C-alpha positions in Angstrom: 13.8 18.0 -11.5 13.2 15.2 -13.9 10.2 13.1 -12.8 10.6 10.0 -14.9 12.0 7.9 -12.0 9.5 8.9 -9.4 6.6 8.6 -11.8 7.8 5.1 -12.7 8.1 4.2 -9.0 4.5 5.6 -8.6 3.3 3.2 -11.3 5.1 0.3 -9.7 3.8 1.0 -6.2 0.3 1.5 -7.5 0.3 -1.7 -9.6 1.7 -3.6 -6.7 -0.9 -2.3 -4.3 -3.7 -3.2 -6.8 -2.2 -6.7 -7.2 -2.1 -7.3 -3.5 -5.7 -5.9 -3.2 -6.9 -8.3 -5.9 -5.3 -11.2 -4.0 -7.1 -10.2 -0.8 -10.3 -10.2 -2.7 -9.8 -13.4 -4.7 -7.8 -15.6 -2.4 -7.7 -14.0 1.1 -6.7 -17.3 2.8 -3.5 -17.6 0.7 -2.3 -14.0 1.1 -3.2 -13.5 4.8 0.0 -15.0 6.1 2.1 -12.3 4.4 0.5 -9.5 6.4 2.5 -10.3 9.5 -0.2 -11.2 12.0 -1.2 -14.6 13.3 -3.9 -15.8 10.9 -7.4 -15.7 12.6 -10.1 -18.3 12.2 -11.2 -17.9 8.7 -15.0 -17.7 9.0 -17.3 -15.9 6.7 -17.0 -12.6 8.6 -13.2 -12.6 8.7 -13.1 -13.3 5.0 -15.4 -10.3 4.4 -13.0 -8.1 6.4 -10.1 -9.3 4.4 -11.9 -8.5 1.2 -12.6 -5.0 2.5 -8.9 -4.6 2.9 -8.4 -5.8 -0.6 -11.0 -3.2 -1.9 -9.1 -0.5 0.0 -5.8 -1.5 -1.6 -7.3 -1.7 -5.1 -9.0 1.7 -4.9 -5.8 3.3 -3.5 -3.7 2.0 -6.3 -6.3 3.0 -9.0 -6.6 6.4 -7.5 -2.9 7.1 -7.9 -2.9 5.8 -11.4 -5.9 7.9 -12.3 -4.3 11.0 -10.9 -1.2 10.3 -12.9 -3.3 10.5 -16.1 -5.3 13.5 -15.1 -3.0 15.8 -13.1 0.6 16.8 -12.5 3.4 15.0 -10.7 3.2 17.3 -7.7 -0.4 16.4 -7.0 0.5 12.7 -7.4 3.3 13.2 -4.9 1.1 14.8 -2.3 -1.4 11.9 -2.6 1.3 9.4 -2.3 2.5 11.1 0.9 -1.1 10.9 2.3 -1.6 7.3 1.2 1.7 6.4 2.8 -0.3 6.5 6.1 -1.9 3.2 5.1 1.2 1.0 5.1 2.5 3.0 8.2 -0.8 2.2 9.9 -0.6 -1.5 8.9 3.0 -1.6 10.2 2.0 0.0 13.4 -0.9 -2.4 13.8 1.3 -5.5 13.2 3.8 -4.2 15.8 1.2 -3.2 18.4 -0.5 -6.6 18.0 2.6 -8.6 18.6 2.9 -9.7 14.9 6.0 -10.4 13.0 8.4 -7.5 13.4 10.3 -8.6 10.3 7.2 -8.5 8.2 6.0 -5.2 9.7 9.3 -3.5 8.7 10.1 -5.4 5.5 6.6 -5.3 3.9 4.7 -2.4 5.4 7.6 -0.2 6.5 9.4 -0.6 3.2 6.2 0.2 1.2 5.7 3.3 3.4 9.3 4.4 2.9 9.1 4.0 -0.9 5.8 5.9 -1.1 7.2 8.7 1.1 10.5 8.9 -0.9 8.6 8.9 -4.2 6.1 11.5 -3.0 8.9 13.8 -1.8 10.6 13.5 -5.2 7.4 14.3 -7.0 6.7 17.4 -4.9 10.4 18.4 -5.4 11.4 18.3 -1.8 14.4 16.1 -2.5 
């Protein structure tokens, strides 16, 4: 199977996750509303936790990009399938916490679905 499309999707997803992570690090107050939960009081501790989320996102995206340069598409696909647990967990957390269902599904659920689809294409399941 030709892997140009799934590898291109991998790059887009990875760069998108890195960009979102950088926003959580640089301007957490501005990006917080897009997560789908009621914004908490933004004290120093909360901002530190939001930056930790940003670091997680940046590292996840960079890890996939690094693997794309150093290994094969199948390995990238497997890692995407594993990392899809992050947006699935975010979606589940938003839903379990009474957050925005629309955001849970449209942001986190869609990200998870794209990562799973891309991962499956790269491991040649589809």
